[in-house]
C-alpha positions, 0 to 999 in steps of 0.5 A: 499500499502506498503511504499517504502524505500524512506520513510521519518520519520515524528514526530508526537505529542503525542495527535495526536498518541493517536487520531490515536488509539496508546495507552499510553504504545505504545507511551511511548515505542516509535513509529517511524512513516513513511510517503510516500516521492517518488523518481524516482523508485516509484514515490508516495512513495509506492511500492507494496501492504500489506494485512490488516487482522482480524482472529477471532477464533470461540470461544464458546461464539462467536459461540453461538452469531452466532447460535442464530442470533446475529448481527455483533456488538454483534460479534464485542463486543465479539471478542473485549472481547477475545482480537481479534484485528480489522482491525484498530488495525492490520493496526495500527501495520503495521504503527508501524512496518514501512510497511505503512503510517497512511495516507494510513491506514486512507484512507482505514480504517476510514469511 
């Protein structure tokens, strides 16, 4: 869900940001995290939806794994080696951009 304009900045300690999946470099560069506040216009702090996507180009190594009957773990490992961002990383970027909250991405991306 997309944060409404009434979103509120929150300060999180470095160890909490690391635990969520942000890198040392991202933290050093500065990250502003927002949480839902809620107002008379949105009620719960969210207004609208935003998609999380993982786009994985079919490279030769990944194609080979698929054609040889490889499993999802092998495909995911190959994609990571090639720098393909997974859904969690995509979600963290949306948090970093102020589009959604950590609470929301944890709700939809953690088991």
